[in-house]
C-alpha positions as CSV (number, residue, x, y, z in Angstrom):
1,X,-48.1,20.6,13.6
2,X,-48.2,17.3,15.5
3,X,-46.6,15.7,12.5
4,X,-43.4,18.3,13.0
5,X,-43.4,17.3,16.6
6,X,-43.5,13.6,16.0
7,X,-40.7,13.9,13.6
8,X,-38.7,16.2,15.6
9,X,-38.9,13.7,18.8
10,X,-38.1,10.9,16.4
11,X,-35.0,12.9,15.2
12,X,-33.7,13.6,18.5
13,X,-34.5,10.1,19.8
14,X,-32.1,9.1,16.8
15,X,-29.2,11.2,17.8
16,X,-29.6,9.9,21.2
17,X,-29.2,6.1,20.2
18,X,-26.1,7.4,18.1
19,X,-24.5,8.9,21.0
20,X,-25.3,5.9,23.1
21,X,-23.4,3.9,20.7
22,X,-20.5,5.5,21.2
23,X,-18.1,4.2,24.2
24,X,-17.8,7.2,26.5
25,X,-16.7,5.3,29.6
26,X,-12.6,5.0,30.3
27,X,-11.3,1.5,29.2
28,X,-9.9,-0.3,32.5
29,X,-6.0,0.2,33.3
30,X,-4.3,-3.2,32.7
31,X,-1.0,-4.0,34.3
32,X,1.8,-6.3,33.2
33,X,4.3,-8.4,34.1
34,X,7.4,-9.8,32.3
35,X,8.9,-13.4,32.6
36,X,11.9,-14.9,30.9
37,X,13.1,-18.2,30.2
38,X,16.4,-19.5,29.1
39,X,17.5,-22.8,28.5
40,X,20.3,-24.8,26.6
41,X,21.5,-28.1,26.3
42,X,24.6,-29.7,24.3
43,X,24.2,-32.8,22.4
44,X,26.6,-34.9,24.4
45,X,28.9,-34.1,27.5
46,X,31.8,-32.9,25.4
47,X,32.8,-29.1,26.2
48,X,32.9,-28.4,22.6
49,X,29.7,-30.5,21.6
50,X,26.9,-28.3,19.6
51,X,24.1,-26.7,21.6
52,X,20.0,-25.7,21.5
53,X,19.4,-22.7,22.9
54,X,15.8,-21.4,23.4
55,X,14.6,-18.0,24.9
56,X,11.6,-16.9,25.7
57,X,10.1,-13.4,26.9
58,X,6.3,-12.4,27.4
59,X,5.0,-9.2,29.0
60,X,1.5,-10.8,30.4
61,X,-1.5,-9.5,32.0
62,X,-1.6,-9.8,35.5
63,X,-5.3,-9.7,35.9
64,X,-7.1,-13.2,36.2
65,X,-10.4,-11.7,35.0
66,X,-12.1,-12.7,31.5
67,X,-9.6,-9.7,29.7
68,X,-6.6,-11.3,31.1
69,X,-7.6,-14.4,30.2
70,X,-8.6,-14.0,26.8
71,X,-5.5,-11.7,25.5
72,X,-2.6,-13.9,27.6
73,X,-4.3,-17.1,25.9
74,X,-4.1,-15.5,22.3
75,X,-0.9,-14.1,23.0
76,X,0.4,-17.8,23.9
77,X,-1.4,-19.0,20.7
78,X,0.6,-17.0,18.6
79,X,3.9,-17.7,20.5
80,X,3.6,-21.3,20.5
81,X,1.2,-22.1,17.9
82,X,-1.0,-24.2,19.7
83,X,-3.9,-23.8,22.1
84,X,-2.3,-23.4,26.0
85,X,-4.6,-23.7,29.1
86,X,-1.6,-23.2,31.4
87,X,0.0,-19.9,33.1
88,X,2.7,-17.8,30.8
89,X,5.2,-19.1,33.0
90,X,4.2,-22.9,33.1
91,X,3.7,-22.5,29.3
92,X,7.1,-21.1,28.5
93,X,9.0,-23.9,30.8
94,X,6.8,-26.6,29.0
95,X,7.6,-25.4,25.6
96,X,11.4,-24.8,26.4
97,X,11.3,-28.3,27.5
98,X,9.8,-29.9,24.9
99,X,11.8,-27.8,22.2
100,X,15.0,-29.1,23.6
101,X,13.6,-32.9,23.9
102,X,12.8,-32.6,20.1
103,X,16.5,-31.2,19.5
104,X,18.4,-34.4,21.4
105,X,16.0,-36.9,19.8
106,X,16.4,-35.5,16.1
107,X,20.2,-34.7,16.3
108,X,21.9,-36.3,19.0
109,X,22.3,-39.9,17.4
110,X,23.2,-38.5,14.0
111,X,25.9,-36.5,15.3
112,X,27.5,-38.8,17.7
113,X,28.1,-40.8,14.6
114,X,29.2,-38.1,12.2
115,X,31.4,-36.8,14.9
116,X,33.6,-39.8,14.3
117,X,34.4,-38.6,11.0
118,X,34.3,-35.0,9.6
119,X,31.3,-32.9,10.9
120,X,30.0,-29.5,10.5
121,X,29.2,-28.1,14.1
122,X,27.4,-25.2,12.5
123,X,24.7,-27.9,11.4
124,X,23.6,-29.0,14.8
125,X,23.7,-25.8,16.5
126,X,20.2,-24.4,17.1
127,X,18.6,-21.1,18.7
128,X,15.4,-20.0,18.6
129,X,14.0,-17.0,20.6
130,X,10.3,-16.2,21.1
131,X,9.3,-12.7,22.3
132,X,5.8,-11.0,23.0
133,X,6.0,-7.5,24.0
134,X,3.3,-5.2,24.7
135,X,3.2,-2.1,22.8
136,X,2.0,0.9,25.1
137,X,0.8,3.0,22.1
138,X,-3.1,3.5,23.3
139,X,-5.3,3.0,26.4
140,X,-8.1,2.0,24.1
141,X,-6.4,-1.2,23.0
142,X,-4.1,-3.8,24.2
143,X,-1.3,-4.5,21.5
144,X,1.3,-7.0,21.0
145,X,4.8,-7.4,19.0
146,X,5.2,-11.3,19.0
147,X,8.7,-12.1,17.5
148,X,9.8,-15.6,16.3
149,X,13.5,-15.8,15.7
150,X,15.6,-19.1,14.2
151,X,19.0,-19.8,13.4
152,X,19.0,-23.5,12.9
153,X,21.1,-26.1,11.6
154,X,23.6,-23.5,9.9
155,X,20.7,-22.0,7.9
156,X,20.5,-18.0,7.6
157,X,18.9,-16.5,10.7
158,X,15.3,-15.7,9.9
159,X,12.6,-13.4,11.8
160,X,8.8,-13.4,11.8
161,X,6.6,-10.6,13.3
162,X,2.9,-10.8,14.2
163,X,1.4,-8.0,15.8
164,X,-2.0,-8.3,17.7
165,X,-4.4,-5.6,18.7
166,X,-7.1,-6.5,21.6
167,X,-10.2,-4.1,22.4
168,X,-8.9,-3.0,25.9
169,X,-12.7,-3.1,27.4
170,X,-13.6,-6.4,26.1
171,X,-10.1,-8.7,25.2
172,X,-11.4,-9.4,21.7
173,X,-9.0,-9.6,19.4
174,X,-9.4,-7.4,16.2
175,X,-9.1,-8.6,12.8
176,X,-9.6,-7.1,9.4
177,X,-13.0,-8.6,9.3
178,X,-14.1,-7.0,12.3
179,X,-12.5,-3.7,11.5
180,X,-13.6,-3.2,7.9
181,X,-17.4,-3.3,6.2
182,X,-18.3,-6.5,5.0
183,X,-18.1,-7.0,1.4
184,X,-15.0,-4.1,1.3
185,X,-12.3,-6.6,0.7
186,X,-12.1,-5.1,-2.9
187,X,-12.0,-1.7,-2.4
188,X,-9.1,-2.5,0.5
189,X,-7.2,-4.6,-1.9
190,X,-7.1,-1.6,-4.2
191,X,-5.8,0.7,-1.4
192,X,-3.2,-1.8,-0.2
193,X,-1.9,-1.8,-4.2
194,X,-1.9,2.0,-4.5
195,X,-0.1,2.4,-1.5
196,X,2.6,-0.3,-2.4
197,X,3.3,0.9,-6.0
198,X,3.8,4.5,-4.1
199,X,6.1,2.9,-1.9
200,X,8.0,1.3,-4.7
201,X,7.8,4.2,-6.9
202,X,5.9,2.5,-9.7
203,X,2.8,3.0,-11.6
204,X,1.3,-0.5,-12.3
205,X,1.2,-3.7,-11.3
206,X,3.1,-5.3,-14.0
207,X,6.0,-2.5,-12.6
208,X,5.8,-4.2,-9.2
209,X,6.1,-7.3,-10.7
210,X,9.1,-6.5,-12.6
211,X,10.9,-5.5,-9.3
212,X,10.0,-8.8,-7.7
213,X,6.4,-7.8,-6.0
214,X,3.6,-10.1,-6.5
215,X,4.7,-12.7,-8.7
216,X,3.0,-15.6,-6.7
217,X,0.0,-13.9,-5.3
218,X,-2.4,-11.1,-5.5
219,X,-1.9,-8.8,-3.0
220,X,-4.6,-9.2,0.0
221,X,-5.3,-7.9,3.3
222,X,-3.6,-9.5,6.3
223,X,-4.6,-9.8,9.8
224,X,-1.2,-8.9,10.9
225,X,-1.6,-5.3,10.9
226,X,-1.0,-2.3,13.8
227,X,-3.8,0.1,14.6
228,X,-1.8,3.3,14.9
229,X,-2.9,6.8,16.0
230,X,-3.4,8.0,12.5
231,X,-3.5,4.5,10.2
232,X,-3.1,1.2,9.8
233,X,0.2,-0.7,9.3
234,X,0.0,-3.9,7.4
235,X,2.9,-6.0,8.2
236,X,4.1,-9.0,5.3
237,X,6.7,-11.2,6.3
238,X,9.5,-11.8,3.9
239,X,8.4,-13.9,0.8
240,X,4.8,-13.2,1.2
241,X,4.4,-10.2,-1.2
242,X,7.9,-10.7,-2.6
243,X,11.0,-12.5,-2.7
244,X,13.0,-13.5,0.4
245,X,15.6,-11.2,-0.4
246,X,13.2,-8.3,-0.4
247,X,12.8,-8.9,3.3
248,X,9.3,-7.9,5.3
249,X,6.8,-5.5,3.5
250,X,4.8,-2.7,5.0
251,X,2.1,-1.1,3.7
252,X,0.3,2.2,5.9
253,X,-2.9,3.1,5.1
254,X,-4.0,6.5,7.0
255,X,-7.9,6.4,8.5
256,X,-8.8,8.8,6.2
257,X,-8.1,6.7,3.1
258,X,-10.0,3.7,5.1
259,X,-12.9,5.8,6.2
260,X,-15.7,5.0,3.3
261,X,-14.8,1.1,4.4
262,X,-14.3,1.4,8.4
263,X,-17.0,0.0,10.5
264,X,-18.8,2.2,12.8
265,X,-17.1,0.7,15.9
266,X,-13.9,1.2,14.2
267,X,-14.6,5.0,13.4
268,X,-15.5,5.4,17.0
269,X,-12.4,3.6,18.3
270,X,-10.3,5.8,16.3
271,X,-11.4,8.9,17.4
272,X,-10.7,8.3,20.7
273,X,-7.0,7.6,20.1
């Protein structure tokens, strides 16, 4: 009898501990403000001289607490590809100034020499846009889409997209290592490959390769993903998994398909979407 009571007490305690692991308090409300910086500069004083242009947009957290600093700092690191300690506006101004300075230093002298003969103006036209936009899909996460757009030196336009998912309560960046169980990469890669085959309407890796996919790399789980209400969208830049001409590749996996390899914390997060 006493043994049964003890077992019952231990079981009840386990249930209480499991319940305590689940987050019940609502996440803090986050406010955003948008900054825009746009500048251009010609290579010389001629009215028809080629120019460099840069445009920067960012939705940033206004709070100066640990969450705001963590999120803003990580977003700016992805925008400018370096560690940033400045305020969002100061960082945008600094990057724009440095970009146009490099533009002049790299091309001004060469252009002034070539314009005396025959010169293709498009070779000296440089346009770049960096945009970090908040995605208001769920209160549980602070999510961003960071877009880099290049059209420089007469080359074809190029665009990259980065997706960032932050825990709304801590400001921590969620990565593949943090949302999937340790040692689950083989199963995850198999699911990604199956989904890609289905998307491309093929039944084997060989058929995928015939269509231009995975010729130079094996399938892998990227940290460039977006957590959505019913699943995860993995985003690969053009020429990551396929030819440049094929464009970017998106692979969507539902949480139901992933449930065996999600961490308990991720399952709890999913239940609150």
